[in-house]
C-alpha positions in Angstrom: 26.6 -23.1 -14.8 27.7 -19.8 -16.3 30.2 -17.5 -14.5 32.3 -14.5 -15.1 35.9 -15.7 -15.0 38.9 -13.3 -14.3 41.5 -13.9 -17.0 44.3 -11.7 -15.9 45.5 -8.1 -15.4 44.4 -5.8 -18.2 41.9 -8.4 -19.6 38.1 -8.3 -19.3 36.3 -11.1 -17.6 34.9 -13.8 -19.8 31.6 -15.6 -19.3 32.3 -19.3 -19.3 30.5 -22.5 -18.7 31.8 -24.2 -15.5 30.8 -27.5 -13.8 27.8 -27.2 -11.6 28.8 -27.3 -7.9 28.0 -30.4 -5.8 27.7 -30.0 -2.0 29.8 -32.0 0.4 29.0 -32.5 4.1 27.9 -29.2 5.7 27.7 -27.5 2.3 24.9 -26.1 0.2 24.5 -25.0 -3.3 23.1 -21.5 -3.7 21.4 -20.1 -6.8 22.7 -16.5 -6.8 20.0 -13.9 -6.7 22.2 -10.8 -6.6 25.9 -10.1 -6.2 27.2 -6.5 -5.5 30.2 -5.2 -7.4 32.7 -4.0 -4.8 35.5 -1.6 -5.5 38.0 -3.9 -3.9 37.5 -6.3 -6.8 38.8 -3.5 -9.0 41.9 -3.0 -6.8 42.7 -6.7 -6.7 42.5 -7.0 -10.5 44.3 -3.8 -11.8 47.9 -4.9 -11.2 48.8 -2.2 -8.7 49.8 -4.8 -6.1 51.8 -8.0 -6.4 50.8 -9.2 -2.9 47.0 -8.6 -3.0 45.6 -9.9 -6.3 43.4 -12.5 -7.8 44.7 -15.4 -9.8 43.6 -15.9 -13.4 40.8 -18.4 -13.5 39.2 -17.0 -10.4 35.5 -16.2 -10.0 35.1 -13.0 -8.0 32.2 -11.5 -6.1 31.7 -11.5 -2.3 28.5 -9.6 -1.7 25.8 -12.1 -2.6 22.5 -13.5 -1.6 20.4 -16.3 -3.1 18.2 -19.4 -2.7 19.4 -22.8 -1.5 18.8 -25.4 -4.2 20.8 -28.4 -2.8 22.3 -29.4 0.5 25.0 -31.9 1.5 24.8 -34.3 4.4 24.6 -33.0 7.9 23.2 -29.6 7.0 20.8 -28.5 9.7 20.7 -24.7 9.9 19.2 -24.1 6.5 17.1 -26.1 3.9 16.3 -26.1 0.3 14.2 -23.1 -0.6 15.6 -20.8 2.0 16.7 -17.4 0.9 20.1 -16.5 2.5 22.7 -13.7 2.7 26.2 -15.1 2.7 29.5 -14.2 4.4 32.0 -14.8 1.6 34.5 -16.8 3.6 33.8 -20.3 4.9 35.9 -21.9 7.6 36.3 -25.3 9.2 33.5 -24.6 11.6 35.5 -26.0 14.6 38.4 -23.6 15.4 38.2 -20.7 17.7 37.8 -18.2 14.9 34.9 -20.1 13.3 33.2 -20.6 16.6 33.6 -16.9 17.3 32.0 -16.0 13.9 35.3 -14.8 12.4 35.7 -17.4 9.6 37.9 -15.1 7.7 40.9 -15.9 10.0 40.4 -19.7 9.9 43.5 -21.5 8.6 41.2 -23.6 6.4 39.1 -20.8 5.0 38.0 -20.7 1.4 36.0 -18.1 -0.6 33.3 -18.7 -3.2 32.7 -16.1 -5.9 29.3 -14.7 -6.5 29.7 -13.5 -10.1 28.0 -16.8 -11.2 24.7 -18.5 -11.5 25.5 -20.9 -8.6 27.8 -20.9 -5.6 29.0 -23.7 -3.3 28.9 -22.5 0.3 29.0 -23.7 3.9 26.0 -23.5 6.1 28.0 -21.9 9.0 28.7 -18.7 7.0 25.2 -17.5 6.0 22.0 -16.1 7.6 18.5 -16.9 6.6 16.8 -13.8 5.2 13.5 -12.5 6.5 10.7 -12.8 4.0 10.6 -9.0 3.7 14.0 -8.8 2.2 14.7 -8.8 -1.5 17.7 -10.4 -3.1 19.2 -6.9 -3.5 18.7 -6.3 0.2 20.5 -9.6 1.0 23.5 -8.6 -1.1 23.7 -5.3 0.8 24.1 -7.1 4.1 27.8 -7.7 3.5 29.0 -4.1 2.9 26.6 -2.8 5.5 28.2 -5.2 8.0 31.7 -4.0 7.1 30.7 -0.5 8.1 28.9 -1.7 11.2 32.1 -3.3 12.5 34.2 -0.2 11.9 31.7 2.1 13.7 31.5 -0.4 16.6 35.3 -0.5 16.9 35.4 3.3 17.1 33.8 3.1 20.6 32.4 6.5 19.8 31.2 8.6 22.8 27.7 10.0 22.5 27.7 13.3 20.7 31.0 12.9 19.0 31.9 15.1 16.1 32.3 12.7 13.1 34.0 13.0 9.8 33.6 10.3 7.1 36.1 10.4 4.3 34.4 8.9 1.2 30.9 8.3 0.1 31.1 5.0 -1.6 28.9 2.2 -0.1 31.2 1.7 2.9 31.4 5.4 3.7 27.6 5.9 3.3 26.9 2.9 5.5 29.4 4.2 8.1 27.5 7.4 8.2 24.3 5.4 8.6 25.6 3.5 11.6 27.4 6.4 13.2 24.1 8.4 13.2 22.4 5.5 14.9 25.2 4.8 17.4 25.4 8.3 18.9 27.2 10.7 16.6 26.7 14.4 17.2 27.4 16.6 14.2 28.6 14.6 11.2 30.2 15.5 7.9 31.0 13.5 4.8 33.9 14.5 2.6 34.1 13.6 -1.1 35.8 15.0 -4.3 32.4 16.0 -5.9 28.9 16.8 -4.9 27.5 13.7 -6.7 26.7 11.8 -3.5 25.8 14.7 -1.3 22.1 13.9 -1.1 22.8 10.2 -0.5 25.1 11.2 2.4 22.4 13.4 3.9 19.9 10.6 3.7 22.2 8.5 5.8 22.4 11.1 8.5 25.2 13.5 7.5 24.7 17.1 8.6 27.2 18.5 6.2 29.0 17.8 3.0 32.7 18.8 2.4 34.5 18.9 -0.9 38.0 17.4 -0.4 39.5 19.9 -2.7 38.4 22.8 -0.5 41.1 25.5 -0.9 41.2 26.1 2.8 42.2 22.5 3.4 40.0 19.6 4.6 40.9 19.9 8.3 39.8 23.6 8.3 36.6 22.8 6.4 35.8 20.0 8.8 36.3 22.2 11.9 34.0 24.8 10.4 31.3 22.3 9.5 31.4 20.4 12.8 32.0 23.2 15.2 35.4 21.8 16.1 37.8 19.1 14.9 36.3 15.6 14.5 36.6 13.3 17.5 36.2 10.3 15.2 37.4 10.1 11.5 36.4 7.1 9.3 38.8 6.7 6.4 36.6 4.9 3.8 38.7 5.9 0.8 41.6 3.5 1.0 43.9 5.4 -1.3 47.4 6.6 -0.7 47.2 9.8 1.4 43.8 9.2 2.8 45.1 8.0 6.2 47.4 11.0 6.5 44.4 13.2 5.7 42.4 11.6 8.5 45.2 12.0 11.0 45.6 15.7 10.1 41.9 16.3 10.5 41.4 14.5 13.8 41.0 16.2 17.2 43.7 15.5 19.8 42.8 12.4 21.7 40.5 11.3 18.9 40.1 8.1 16.9 40.8 7.3 13.3 39.1 4.1 12.0 40.5 2.7 8.7 37.7 1.1 6.7 39.1 1.6 3.2 41.4 -1.0 1.8 44.6 0.5 0.5 46.7 -2.1 -1.2 49.6 0.2 -2.2 52.5 1.4 -0.1 51.6 4.5 1.8 53.2 6.8 4.4 52.1 8.8 7.4 53.9 11.1 9.8 53.8 9.1 13.0 54.7 12.2 15.1 51.5 13.9 14.0 49.5 11.0 15.3 51.7 10.7 18.5 51.5 14.4 19.3 47.7 14.3 19.1 47.7 11.0 21.0 45.4 9.5 18.4 44.0 6.0 18.4 44.4 4.3 15.0 41.9 1.5 14.6 42.0 -0.8 11.6 38.8 -2.8 10.8 38.5 -6.0 8.9 35.0 -7.2 7.8 32.7 -8.4 10.6 31.6 -11.3 12.7 28.4 -13.4 12.3 26.6 -11.4 15.0 27.2 -8.1 13.1 26.1 -9.8 9.9 22.9 -11.0 11.4 22.2 -7.6 13.0 22.6 -5.8 9.6 20.1 -8.2 8.1 17.6 -7.4 10.9 18.1 -3.7 10.5 17.3 -4.0 6.8 14.3 -6.1 7.7 13.0 -3.3 9.9 12.9 -1.0 6.9 16.1 0.9 6.6 15.2 2.5 3.2 18.2 4.8 3.4 20.5 1.9 2.8 18.5 0.6 -0.2 19.1 4.0 -1.9 22.7 2.9 -2.5 21.7 0.4 -5.1 21.7 2.3 -8.4 21.8 -0.3 -11.1 21.9 -4.0 -12.0 23.4 -5.9 -14.9 23.0 -9.4 -16.4 25.9 -11.9 -17.0 26.1 -11.3 -20.7 26.7 -7.5 -20.2 28.7 -8.0 -17.0 32.3 -8.0 -18.3 31.9 -4.7 -20.1 30.0 -3.1 -17.2 32.7 -4.2 -14.7 35.4 -2.6 -16.8 33.3 0.6 -17.2 32.9 0.9 -13.5 36.6 1.1 -12.9 36.3 4.7 -14.0 34.4 7.6 -12.4 30.6 6.9 -12.5 27.3 8.2 -11.3 26.6 4.7 -9.9 26.9 3.9 -6.2 26.3 0.2 -6.0 25.7 -1.9 -9.1 24.6 -5.5 -8.7 24.9 -8.6 -10.9 21.6 -10.4 -11.6 22.8 -13.6 -13.1 19.3 -14.5 -14.4 18.5 -11.1 -16.1 
């Protein structure tokens, strides 16, 4: 099979011929239909962290869907020909984390990269896609589920004033879920107006420029009619958590959905004096993953609007490097067979 292989910091990926995967007990081979390009892949390959990084020779890509083309012994949940959306981490299937749908914390977890023609995966970390869903829909299930968990963990009272920092796929999906789970007035804050219409389509009432000369906290209070009760930090850059804390209403909640892999600092007293709840969120469980697939099946056309492009394997290394920089794209997906 062909795959995009990470060669090291500062080097573009290389399309290489790798051995075709063979399934063991409980495993399946998936022909990848689509794999979304996630900004976390940029962070883990740009050298800014010695702790969180991919090893040279790795195949990346964790937002993928596809069709099962082979199964190992003992596979009962899916069969050849099924279209599935995959959680990227597989576990042992027997520990408490796996039985609770949180395979990412299994001591024996492994990840399979979707920037390839085929992927080896375990049947306990995927959901069968309804016939109404496209491969692009299936690849959206992963980032949409990330946002669903964060909004669920917010335990947001009905009518809460909500501020979403960032309008990447996670920020947009957080706005989508917040609107459906009881948000009152909601604003999305970004550095430019490029995603303003997308944010409004997800349910945002207002758009705020993060460079507002009055300060983000002041702009948010004006847009929402008061300081936000819930702030979702979907930026994940140094300083974004401090911005969220400054903007939040006393007694409010800050949910961290953005992945910041660099050292950062906050003023704990500011959070303490406001008696804020800081809630960090990590991916999702299998129930949230399944629910996201069902919501897409019911016709959530807003979410589909995040997909703004696709690229084949031959052009993938150059496109991946180009997307490290500012772009009009929201979510670009690899189509290995284009």
